[in-house]
VOPAGU-2260 file (C-alpha; in pm, 1 decimal, decimal comma):
REM VOPAGU-2260
SITE   aa  ch    i         X         Y         Z
SITE  MET   A    0    1149,5   -3884,9     833,5
SITE  VAL   A    1    1264,1   -4126,5    1124,1
SITE  VAL   A    2    1095,2   -4381,2     939,7
SITE  THR   A    3    1238,1   -4378,9     601,2
SITE  ARG   A    4    1584,6   -4346,3     734,3
SITE  ALA   A    5    1481,0   -4623,0     930,9
SITE  ILE   A    6    1423,1   -4824,6     582,2
SITE  GLY   A    7    1739,5   -4680,6     433,3
SITE  ILE   A    8    1593,2   -4379,4     273,3
SITE  HIS   A    9    1851,7   -4101,2     368,1
SITE  ASP   A   10    1844,1   -3910,9      34,3
SITE  PRO   A   11    1713,1   -3571,9     140,6
SITE  GLY   A   12    1520,2   -3475,0    -204,6
SITE  LEU   A   13    1332,2   -3852,4    -154,1
SITE  GLU   A   14    1255,4   -3779,1     196,7
SITE  LEU   A   15    1108,8   -3476,8     164,0
SITE  LEU   A   16     903,6   -3602,4    -148,4
SITE  ILE   A   17     774,9   -3905,9      85,6
SITE  VAL   A   18     675,3   -3625,7     345,4
SITE  ARG   A   19     495,2   -3406,1      92,8
SITE  LEU   A   20     306,5   -3671,0     -63,7
SITE  ILE   A   21     140,5   -3747,1     330,5
SITE  GLN   A   22      79,5   -3339,4     322,3
SITE  ALA   A   23    -111,7   -3373,6     -18,1
SITE  ALA   A   24    -302,5   -3649,2      79,5
SITE  TYR   A   25    -408,2   -3490,1     401,4
SITE  SER   A   26    -507,3   -3162,8     187,1
SITE  VAL   A   27    -750,4   -3358,7     -44,4
SITE  LEU   A   28    -953,8   -3371,7     347,2
SITE  VAL   A   29    -985,1   -2985,7     248,5
SITE  VAL   A   30   -1174,0   -3080,9    -104,9
SITE  TYR   A   31   -1419,3   -3347,9     107,6
SITE  PHE   A   32   -1529,7   -3031,5     361,9
SITE  VAL   A   33   -1559,0   -2793,0     124,1
SITE  TYR   A   34   -1749,1   -3047,0    -107,7
SITE  ARG   A   35   -1985,4   -3117,4     178,7
SITE  ILE   A   36   -2071,4   -2772,2     346,1
SITE  LEU   A   37   -2180,2   -2647,3     -19,7
SITE  GLU   A   38   -2386,0   -2983,7     -35,1
SITE  ARG   A   39   -2576,1   -2972,6     244,6
SITE  ALA   A   40   -2666,0   -2587,7     151,5
SITE  SER   A   41   -2626,1   -2531,8    -210,2
SITE  GLY   A   42   -2695,4   -2886,7    -352,4
SITE  ARG   A   43   -2476,7   -3136,7    -514,6
SITE  GLU   A   44   -2397,0   -2907,7    -847,0
SITE  SER   A   45   -2232,4   -2664,9    -662,7
SITE  ALA   A   46   -2050,1   -2910,4    -420,6
SITE  ILE   A   47   -1879,7   -3028,8    -745,2
SITE  LEU   A   48   -1769,4   -2685,3    -827,2
SITE  GLY   A   49   -1654,9   -2575,4    -507,7
SITE  GLY   A   50   -1472,2   -2915,2    -451,8
SITE  LEU   A   51   -1285,9   -2867,3    -838,9
SITE  LEU   A   52   -1193,3   -2515,4    -736,4
SITE  ALA   A   53   -1025,9   -2633,1    -353,5
SITE  ALA   A   54    -919,0   -2919,7    -615,7
SITE  ALA   A   55    -768,8   -2739,2    -888,6
SITE  PHE   A   56    -726,9   -2398,2    -836,4
SITE  PHE   A   57    -383,1   -2288,9    -936,7
SITE  ALA   A   58    -229,5   -2171,8    -606,3
SITE  MET   A   59    -390,8   -2490,5    -389,6
SITE  PRO   A   60    -189,6   -2785,6    -484,9
SITE  VAL   A   61     156,4   -2626,1    -468,3
SITE  THR   A   62      91,5   -2421,1    -143,7
SITE  ALA   A   63     -67,9   -2760,1      -2,3
SITE  VAL   A   64     281,4   -2937,1      48,3
SITE  HIS   A   65     470,8   -2598,7      35,4
SITE  GLN   A   66     282,1   -2317,5     307,1
SITE  LEU   A   67     302,6   -2598,8     585,5
SITE  GLU   A   68     145,0   -2339,4     843,4
SITE  GLU   A   69    -109,6   -2191,8     647,9
SITE  SER   A   70    -212,9   -2482,8     436,6
SITE  VAL   A   71    -236,0   -2733,3     765,9
SITE  CYS   A   72    -489,0   -2511,4     937,5
SITE  GLN   A   73    -761,6   -2483,6     641,7
SITE  VAL   A   74    -841,8   -2916,8     713,1
SITE  PRO   A   75    -942,1   -2842,4    1076,2
SITE  LEU   A   76   -1094,1   -2476,1    1013,3
SITE  LEU   A   77   -1324,0   -2611,4     760,9
SITE  ALA   A   78   -1411,4   -2940,9     987,3
SITE  SER   A   79   -1521,0   -2645,4    1281,8
SITE  PHE   A   80   -1788,7   -2481,5    1020,9
SITE  TRP   A   81   -1911,7   -2863,2     853,6
SITE  TRP   A   82   -1945,5   -3032,0    1226,7
SITE  TRP   A   83   -2130,5   -2715,1    1336,6
SITE  THR   A   84   -2354,1   -2741,6    1056,3
SITE  ARG   A   85   -2387,0   -3088,0    1146,7
SITE  SER   A   86   -2493,2   -3008,0    1522,0
SITE  GLU   A   87   -2802,8   -2819,3    1369,4
SITE  GLU   A   88   -2941,4   -3143,9    1156,5
SITE  VAL   A   89   -2850,1   -3441,5    1392,1
SITE  ILE   A   90   -3164,0   -3574,5    1554,5
SITE  GLY   A   91   -3088,0   -3613,3    1978,6
SITE  ARG   A   92   -2915,4   -3392,9    2201,0
SITE  ARG   A   93   -2598,8   -3635,9    2240,9
SITE  SER   A   94   -2549,2   -3615,6    1892,8
SITE  SER   A   95   -2524,9   -3213,0    1901,5
SITE  LEU   A   96   -2347,6   -3219,5    2234,7
SITE  MET   A   97   -2070,5   -3432,0    2041,8
SITE  TRP   A   98   -2086,1   -3214,9    1708,4
SITE  GLY   A   99   -2062,9   -2895,3    1903,2
SITE  LEU   A  100   -1759,5   -3022,7    2093,5
SITE  ALA   A  101   -1563,6   -3175,6    1784,2
SITE  SER   A  102   -1628,7   -2841,5    1595,6
SITE  GLY   A  103   -1487,2   -2645,5    1895,8
SITE  ALA   A  104   -1198,9   -2876,1    1938,7
SITE  ALA   A  105   -1121,0   -2845,4    1532,8
SITE  LEU   A  106   -1160,9   -2471,4    1582,6
SITE  GLY   A  107    -848,3   -2487,3    1859,9
SITE  LEU   A  108    -677,2   -2661,7    1675,6
SITE  ALA   A  109    -671,2   -2399,5    1391,2
SITE  LEU   A  110    -567,0   -2187,3    1653,6
SITE  MET   A  111    -316,8   -2348,2    1776,6
SITE  LEU   A  112    -161,5   -2425,9    1401,8
SITE  ARG   A  113    -199,9   -2061,4    1297,2
SITE  PHE   A  114    -259,3   -1777,5    1580,8
SITE  PRO   A  115    -294,0   -1502,5    1354,3
SITE  LEU   A  116    -663,8   -1680,1    1276,1
SITE  ILE   A  117    -764,6   -1553,9    1662,0
SITE  GLY   A  118    -969,9   -1297,0    1430,4
SITE  LEU   A  119   -1158,1   -1516,6    1240,9
SITE  ILE   A  120   -1186,3   -1751,4    1499,0
SITE  ALA   A  121   -1356,9   -1488,3    1735,3
SITE  ALA   A  122   -1581,2   -1404,8    1455,9
SITE  PHE   A  123   -1697,6   -1781,7    1451,3
SITE  VAL   A  124   -1766,9   -1809,8    1800,3
SITE  ALA   A  125   -1988,4   -1464,2    1786,3
SITE  VAL   A  126   -2208,3   -1591,1    1552,7
SITE  ALA   A  127   -2231,7   -1897,3    1651,5
SITE  VAL   A  128   -2346,0   -1824,0    1966,4
SITE  LEU   A  129   -2642,0   -1598,5    1840,5
SITE  GLN   A  130   -2747,8   -1831,1    1625,1
SITE  PRO   A  131   -3085,8   -2059,8    1707,9
SITE  ARG   A  132   -2907,8   -2391,8    1885,9
SITE  PRO   A  133   -2973,9   -2547,6    2176,6
SITE  VAL   A  134   -2788,4   -2367,4    2483,2
SITE  THR   A  135   -2624,8   -2706,6    2557,0
SITE  THR   A  136   -2464,2   -2720,6    2203,9
SITE  LYS   A  137   -2283,4   -2376,8    2191,6
SITE  VAL   A  138   -2164,0   -2485,4    2576,6
SITE  ALA   A  139   -2008,2   -2787,8    2368,9
SITE  LEU   A  140   -1815,5   -2563,9    2135,3
SITE  LEU   A  141   -1710,1   -2330,7    2389,8
SITE  THR   A  142   -1557,0   -2649,1    2571,5
SITE  GLY   A  143   -1416,0   -2775,5    2270,2
SITE  LEU   A  144   -1251,0   -2452,3    2232,0
SITE  LEU   A  145   -1084,3   -2433,7    2590,6
SITE  LEU   A  146   -1015,5   -2816,3    2628,7
SITE  ILE   A  147    -745,7   -2766,6    2299,8
SITE  VAL   A  148    -634,7   -2377,1    2463,5
SITE  ILE   A  149    -565,3   -2589,2    2781,6
SITE  LEU   A  150    -400,5   -2895,6    2649,6
SITE  GLN   A  151    -169,0   -2609,4    2446,5
SITE  GLY   A  152     -69,3   -2441,2    2762,9
SITE  TYR   A  153      24,3   -2761,3    2938,6
SITE  SER   A  154     210,9   -2855,1    2671,7
SITE  ASN   A  155     405,7   -2517,5    2708,6
SITE  ALA   A  156     431,0   -2581,7    3037,6
SITE  LEU   A  157     641,4   -2958,4    2952,9
SITE  VAL   A  158     811,7   -2858,9    2686,8
SITE  ASN   A  159     893,8   -2445,3    2715,6
SITE  HIS   A  160     868,3   -2492,2    3084,1
SITE  GLU   A  161     600,4   -2176,3    3077,9
SITE  TRP   A  162     242,0   -2172,3    3061,4
SITE  TRP   A  163     109,4   -2019,1    2774,4
SITE  TYR   A  164     419,9   -1942,5    2590,6
SITE  SER   A  165     301,1   -1984,1    2286,9
SITE  PHE   A  166      24,9   -1731,8    2352,3
SITE  THR   A  167     213,5   -1524,5    2485,8
SITE  THR   A  168     541,2   -1517,9    2222,5
SITE  ARG   A  169     246,5   -1545,3    1894,3
SITE  LEU   A  170     -28,0   -1303,8    2051,8
SITE  GLY   A  171     163,4   -1125,6    2255,4
SITE  PRO   A  172     250,0    -818,2    1976,6
SITE  MET   A  173    -142,8    -792,6    1966,6
SITE  LEU   A  174    -122,5    -587,3    2292,1
SITE  HIS   A  175      34,3    -339,1    2128,8
SITE  PRO   A  176    -183,1    -306,2    1765,8
SITE  GLN   A  177     -31,8     109,5    1724,5
SITE  HIS   A  178     320,7    -148,1    1635,7
SITE  MET   A  179     154,0    -402,2    1459,2
SITE  ALA   A  180      23,4     -99,2    1191,8
SITE  LEU   A  181     295,9      22,1    1125,6
SITE  GLU   A  182     611,2    -185,6    1130,6
SITE  SER   A  183     661,6    -487,1     937,1
SITE  GLU   A  184     946,6    -580,5    1100,5
SITE  GLY   A  185    1148,5    -587,2     785,4
SITE  TYR   A  186     900,8    -740,2     581,8
SITE  PRO   A  187     650,6    -639,3     245,7
SITE  ASN   A  188     496,2    -336,6     412,4
SITE  ASN   A  189     220,2    -249,8     211,1
SITE  PRO   A  190     -94,0     -36,8     199,0
SITE  PRO   A  191    -443,6    -160,1     368,4
SITE  TRP   A  192    -623,3    -276,9      15,4
SITE  HIS   A  193    -347,6    -511,3     -76,6
SITE  TYR   A  194    -497,0    -798,7      -4,9
SITE  ILE   A  195    -789,7    -726,4    -215,2
SITE  LEU   A  196    -550,8    -649,7    -462,4
SITE  THR   A  197    -404,1    -974,4    -420,5
SITE  LEU   A  198    -702,8   -1179,2    -450,8
SITE  LEU   A  199    -829,0    -968,6    -773,5
SITE  ALA   A  200    -473,6   -1111,3    -969,2
SITE  ALA   A  201    -479,5   -1420,1    -779,8
SITE  LEU   A  202    -896,7   -1533,0    -894,4
SITE  ILE   A  203    -759,5   -1463,8   -1259,5
SITE  PRO   A  204    -856,9   -1090,1   -1395,2
SITE  PRO   A  205   -1081,3    -980,6   -1503,0
SITE  VAL   A  206   -1312,1   -1243,6   -1394,4
SITE  SER   A  207   -1184,0   -1188,6   -1036,3
SITE  VAL   A  208   -1361,2    -878,3   -1020,6
SITE  LEU   A  209   -1714,5   -1104,4   -1103,5
SITE  LEU   A  210   -1576,8   -1360,6    -836,7
SITE  LEU   A  211   -1526,1   -1100,8    -602,0
SITE  ALA   A  212   -1869,8    -982,5    -608,4
SITE  ALA   A  213   -2013,4   -1329,2    -618,2
SITE  ALA   A  214   -1852,2   -1414,8    -287,8
SITE  VAL   A  215   -1974,8   -1061,0    -157,3
SITE  LYS   A  216   -2311,8   -1218,3    -225,1
SITE  GLY   A  217   -2306,9   -1527,8    -112,2
SITE  GLY   A  218   -2139,4   -1427,9     257,5
SITE  THR   A  219   -2511,5   -1251,3     303,2
SITE  ALA   A  220   -2720,0   -1553,8     237,9
SITE  ARG   A  221   -2809,4   -1687,4     543,1
SITE  PRO   A  222   -2667,6   -2035,6     508,2
SITE  PHE   A  223   -2318,9   -1856,5     434,1
SITE  LEU   A  224   -2336,0   -1590,0     690,7
SITE  LEU   A  225   -2080,2   -1787,8     915,2
SITE  PRO   A  226   -1772,8   -1841,9     696,5
SITE  GLY   A  227   -1896,6   -1503,0     538,2
SITE  VAL   A  228   -1863,6   -1301,1     854,7
SITE  GLY   A  229   -1524,2   -1482,8     932,6
SITE  VAL   A  230   -1389,2   -1440,4     586,4
SITE  LEU   A  231   -1472,4   -1037,4     610,4
SITE  THR   A  232   -1331,1   -1005,0     987,7
SITE  PHE   A  233   -1001,5   -1193,0     850,6
SITE  LEU   A  234    -936,1    -954,6     596,9
SITE  VAL   A  235    -995,6    -659,5     806,2
SITE  SER   A  236    -785,7    -781,7    1101,8
SITE  HIS   A  237    -506,2    -848,9     831,1
SITE  SER   A  238    -533,8    -544,8     631,1
SITE  VAL   A  239    -483,6    -349,1     923,5
SITE  ILE   A  240    -135,9    -490,5     989,2
SITE  ALA   A  241     184,4    -351,5     811,7
SITE  ASN   A  242     305,2    -740,2     774,9
SITE  LYS   A  243     155,8    -829,7     414,0
SITE  GLN   A  244     253,1   -1117,5     231,1
SITE  GLU   A  245      90,7   -1335,7      25,8
SITE  ARG   A  246      93,6   -1642,5     161,4
SITE  PHE   A  247    -102,3   -1541,5     468,3
SITE  LEU   A  248    -458,3   -1556,1     291,8
SITE  LEU   A  249    -389,8   -1925,7     231,7
SITE  PRO   A  250    -605,4   -2019,1     517,9
SITE  ILE   A  251    -914,6   -1857,4     426,3
SITE  LEU   A  252    -884,5   -1955,7      42,2
SITE  PRO   A  253   -1144,1   -2285,7      97,9
SITE  LEU   A  254   -1405,2   -2096,6     231,6
SITE  LEU   A  255   -1352,7   -1805,7      -8,6
SITE  PHE   A  256   -1421,4   -2041,4    -282,1
SITE  ILE   A  257   -1715,3   -2179,1     -68,8
SITE  LEU   A  258   -1883,1   -1827,2    -109,5
SITE  ILE   A  259   -1794,0   -1764,2    -478,0
SITE  VAL   A  260   -1976,3   -2089,5    -538,9
SITE  ALA   A  261   -2295,8   -1962,0    -308,8
SITE  GLY   A  262   -2275,5   -1626,6    -487,2
SITE  LEU   A  263   -2295,0   -1744,2    -852,6
SITE  PRO   A  264   -2675,8   -1774,1    -895,9
SITE  TRP   A  265   -2663,9   -1427,4    -866,9
SITE  LEU   A  266   -2390,3   -1360,1   -1108,3
SITE  ALA   A  267   -2510,7   -1596,1   -1346,9
SITE  ALA   A  268   -2881,1   -1417,2   -1333,9
SITE  ARG   A  269   -2690,7   -1092,9   -1402,1
SITE  THR   A  270   -2419,2   -1202,0   -1678,9
SITE  GLY   A  271   -2680,3   -1387,6   -1903,2
SITE  ARG   A  272   -2495,3   -1592,2   -2177,5
SITE  TRP   A  273   -2155,3   -1429,3   -2072,4
SITE  TYR   A  274   -2145,8   -1659,3   -1767,7
SITE  ARG   A  275   -2022,4   -1935,5   -1971,9
SITE  GLY   A  276   -1769,8   -1769,5   -2146,0
SITE  MET   A  277   -1640,8   -1643,4   -1790,3
SITE  TRP   A  278   -1588,0   -1953,3   -1685,8
SITE  TRP   A  279   -1434,8   -2140,3   -1992,7
SITE  TYR   A  280   -1188,0   -1816,8   -2006,3
SITE  PHE   A  281   -1086,4   -1874,0   -1588,3
SITE  TRP   A  282   -1049,9   -2287,7   -1685,3
SITE  THR   A  283    -817,4   -2242,3   -1940,8
SITE  VAL   A  284    -613,6   -1958,2   -1794,7
SITE  ASN   A  285    -640,2   -2143,8   -1428,7
SITE  ALA   A  286    -481,6   -2466,9   -1645,0
SITE  ALA   A  287    -202,4   -2362,9   -1768,9
SITE  LEU   A  288     -98,1   -2194,0   -1454,5
SITE  LEU   A  289    -193,9   -2484,1   -1252,4
SITE  ILE   A  290      38,2   -2673,9   -1469,7
SITE  VAL   A  291     384,0   -2460,7   -1418,6
SITE  THR   A  292     293,1   -2416,7   -1027,0
SITE  THR   A  293     246,3   -2834,9   -1008,5
SITE  PHE   A  294     559,8   -2919,0   -1162,9
SITE  SER   A  295     827,3   -2621,5   -1087,2
SITE  PHE   A  296     932,1   -2498,7    -764,9
SITE  SER   A  297    1028,8   -2184,1    -663,9
SITE  LYS   A  298    1366,5   -2091,6    -559,1
SITE  LYS   A  299    1528,6   -2346,2    -760,7
SITE  ASP   A  300    1871,1   -2198,1    -668,3
SITE  ARG   A  301    1859,6   -2241,0    -290,6
SITE  VAL   A  302    1806,6   -2616,6    -270,8
SITE  ALA   A  303    1915,4   -2780,7    -588,5
SITE  PRO   A  304    2272,3   -2696,4    -544,8
SITE  LEU   A  305    2283,1   -2855,7    -221,7
SITE  LEU   A  306    2125,8   -3160,2    -330,5
SITE  TYR   A  307    2365,0   -3196,4    -646,2
SITE  ILE   A  308    2650,5   -3166,5    -390,9
SITE  TYR   A  309    2460,2   -3417,3    -160,5
SITE  ARG   A  310    2394,4   -3678,7    -434,5
SITE  ARG   A  311    2796,2   -3689,8    -548,5
SITE  HIS   A  312    2872,3   -3819,0    -152,9
SITE  ASP   A  313    3186,4   -3697,4    -151,7
SITE  ALA   A  314    3108,8   -3362,4      74,3
SITE  LYS   A  315    3378,7   -3245,7     283,3
SITE  GLY   A  316    3313,2   -2884,6     333,1
SITE  VAL   A  317    3095,2   -2644,7     111,7
SITE  LEU   A  318    3122,3   -2258,5      95,0
SITE  VAL   A  319    2837,7   -2086,5     -33,8
SITE  ALA   A  320    2913,3   -1707,5    -136,8
SITE  GLN   A  321    2618,3   -1539,0    -183,0
SITE  TYR   A  322    2700,6   -1212,2    -366,7
SITE  ASN   A  323    2395,1   -1099,5    -506,6
SITE  GLN   A  324    2167,4   -1215,6    -248,6
SITE  THR   A  325    2169,5   -1360,3     112,4
SITE  PHE   A  326    1938,7   -1620,6     251,4
SITE  ALA   A  327    1926,9   -1831,1     537,5
SITE  VAL   A  328    2093,3   -2163,4     381,6
SITE  PRO   A  329    1839,3   -2470,5     377,2
SITE  ALA   A  330    2155,9   -2662,7     501,4
SITE  TYR   A  331    1942,1   -2991,4     553,7
SITE  TYR   A  332    1926,5   -3079,6     177,1
SITE  LEU   A  333    2340,0   -3151,3     245,5
SITE  GLY   A  334    2187,6   -3458,1     407,2
SITE  ARG   A  335    2337,8   -3660,9     711,1
SITE  PRO   A  336    2625,5   -3631,8     891,5
SITE  LYS   A  337    2613,3   -3250,3     743,6
SITE  PRO   A  338    2941,9   -3149,2     595,8
SITE  LEU   A  339    3112,7   -2841,5     720,9
SITE  LEU   A  340    2929,0   -2523,8     624,8
SITE  VAL   A  341    3065,9   -2200,3     527,8
SITE  VAL   A  342    2841,8   -1868,8     447,8
SITE  ARG   A  343    3039,3   -1563,8     270,1
SITE  GLU   A  344    2761,2   -1250,9     235,9
SITE  ARG   A  345    3072,2    -976,1     143,5
SITE  ARG   A  346    3326,2    -969,3    -136,4
SITE  ASP   A  347    3542,3    -797,2     135,8
SITE  THR   A  348    3569,3   -1121,3     360,5
SITE  VAL   A  349    3723,2   -1291,6      25,1
SITE  ALA   A  350    4056,8   -1217,2     156,1
SITE  LEU   A  351    3993,1   -1494,3     431,9
SITE  THR   A  352    4235,4   -1494,3     732,4
SITE  ALA   A  353    4508,0   -1729,4     736,0
SITE  GLU   A  354    4367,5   -1910,7    1032,1
SITE  TRP   A  355    4042,2   -1965,5     850,6
SITE  VAL   A  356    4230,0   -2125,7     562,9
SITE  ARG   A  357    4422,9   -2312,4     848,8
SITE  ASP   A  358    4139,6   -2473,5    1021,1
SITE  THR   A  359    3825,4   -2503,3     750,8
SITE  GLY   A  360    4014,2   -2402,4     419,2
SITE  SER   A  361    4144,4   -2732,2     349,3
SITE  MET   A  362    3830,8   -2908,0     395,8
SITE  VAL   A  363    3610,1   -2698,2     154,5
SITE  ASN   A  364    3607,1   -2916,2    -128,2
SITE  TYR   A  365    3319,1   -2740,9    -335,3
SITE  VAL   A  366    3197,2   -2380,4    -364,9
SITE  ILE   A  367    2860,8   -2267,5    -425,7
SITE  LEU   A  368    2819,0   -1878,6    -580,4
SITE  TYR   A  369    2619,1   -1611,7    -645,4
SITE  SER   A  370    2735,1   -1363,5    -826,4
SITE  ASP   A  371    2657,6   -1151,0   -1119,2
SITE  THR   A  372    3026,4   -1185,3   -1205,3
SITE  PRO   A  373    3093,5   -1549,1   -1124,5
SITE  ASP   A  374    3388,2   -1602,5   -1354,9
SITE  ALA   A  375    3600,2   -1331,3   -1202,6
SITE  ASP   A  376    3455,5   -1375,7    -812,6
SITE  SER   A  377    3548,5   -1757,2    -882,1
SITE  LYS   A  378    3928,3   -1637,1    -953,5
SITE  VAL   A  379    3940,3   -1437,6    -630,9
SITE  LEU   A  380    3776,7   -1730,1    -413,5
SITE  ALA   A  381    4074,6   -2003,9    -589,0
SITE  GLY   A  382    4352,4   -1798,5    -473,6
SITE  SER   A  383    4170,1   -1728,4     -93,9
SITE  LEU   A  384    4138,1   -2114,0     -56,1
SITE  HIS   A  385    4467,3   -2220,0    -233,4
SITE  HIS   A  386    4327,2   -2416,7    -446,0
SITE  ASN   A  387    4221,0   -2431,7    -827,7
SITE  LEU   A  388    3828,3   -2433,0    -882,4
SITE  THR   A  389    3674,5   -2682,3   -1131,5
SITE  PHE   A  390    3352,3   -2574,0   -1264,5
SITE  LEU   A  391    3055,6   -2819,6   -1301,1
SITE  THR   A  392    2748,3   -2700,5   -1335,2
SITE  THR   A  393    2500,7   -2380,3   -1325,7
SITE  ILE   A  394    2151,5   -2438,3   -1165,6
SITE  THR   A  395    1934,2   -2227,4   -1370,2
SITE  PRO   A  396    1569,3   -2021,0   -1196,0
SITE  SER   A  397    1301,5   -2268,7   -1233,1
SITE  LEU   A  398     956,8   -2186,9   -1493,2
SITE  THR   A  399     833,8   -2062,9   -1158,4
SITE  ASP   A  400    1108,8   -1844,9   -1024,5
SITE  ARG   A  401    1098,2   -1673,9   -1409,3
SITE  ILE   A  402     749,0   -1583,7   -1372,4
SITE  ALA   A  403     755,9   -1439,3   -1057,9
SITE  HIS   A  404    1020,4   -1232,7   -1152,8
SITE  ALA   A  405     826,0   -1109,6   -1454,9
SITE  ILE   A  406     512,0   -1025,1   -1258,4
SITE  ASN   A  407     727,8    -866,7    -980,2
SITE  PRO   A  408    1081,3    -830,4   -1056,5
SITE  ARG   A  409    1133,8    -582,1    -761,6
SITE  HIS   A  410    1031,0    -843,2    -486,0
SITE  ASN   A  411    1110,0   -1178,4    -678,5
SITE  LYS   A  412    1480,6   -1242,2    -836,3
SITE  ALA   A  413    1550,0   -1465,6   -1081,9
SITE  ARG   A  414    1868,3   -1614,1    -926,1
SITE  SER   A  415    2121,3   -1855,9   -1092,3
SITE  ALA   A  416    2448,3   -2079,2    -865,8
SITE  ALA   A  417    2720,4   -2170,9   -1004,8
SITE  ILE   A  418    2892,4   -2484,6    -852,1
SITE  TYR   A  419    3286,8   -2568,5    -844,1
SITE  THR   A  420    3495,2   -2853,1    -657,3
SITE  THR   A  421    3832,3   -2825,4    -539,7
SITE  LEU   A  422    3876,8   -3187,6    -653,6
């Protein structure tokens, strides 16, 4: 962002587009590591299919540039699996030590990026230590992991003035497992089998039943025991926690694709002539979903109004009236210097005080209204601001928002935003 501003790009939408293109380029490493892991264990044909799943599964491209924490950790996590595999195949003690050290460091980096991976990482270390490798290689793995942990603690001492601040803040709640199992802290609280149902839905039913069966079979094969145990540990540890969100599954999706591909020979032998038809159905539905998710972003009603106002280049103050939903306003999209931003969440605050109008009302020249009765509410707002409100446009829900609402109308709302000006 600093670089884009230095070369004269100040539009927040364009600025973030560049950031997301960088994230997209980085996410291609997921495809690379999935391919290499499968190529070594199962051959080139399996590697191509695994790479295709990692690249074109409908949820992957959009989450690669949207779910920063859950997606960025995928690369070092996969790298740790691949580099640990390399430590077995190389010839020479020094090379084995280097790959073991690199694997441990990548594992530590994945943990720093996404602390809830701790269960998977503990399983990785336990299985790796039990595998037939030289003791020195195992020590190198633990050394790489410990090195990253110490660097993280040191950075906490510099930035937060407290050693291990990140660990105590992010992992501290694990010291109270009963609380984590019962309290979701305001987030969705779902039963233990929620993530299995989520995977069954995401992997395109009814094919998803077969694909998960293949993943279970693939995870029991010796070459894939390490990712198999890791994915199982991750699912179990996350399923006992009350706070369950679909995005939490993203770190293990590439590993799950590896296990699915590993189990496909077993699946093909049991489904016979239906096997090819299964893939035709899967890729047809996936292609349609891929087009929708790639070219349509969610929560459009929260972002697009702010960009619309920014691009008029005359905003002094923006009043956001959240009458049918409440959320933290992504003020970044108003650009710099940021205009005055006022948020009102209840209609009983519409009768704004004389002091507020005197101090800020004269500066508000744009109103973003989230309401089921926009005509009536805009008139009341106009009276409170002592300005006529001129309607500019309505931001309607994106296609992604509409589909999400159709799938789960209780939790996914498709809202519109009306924009007015006092000018």
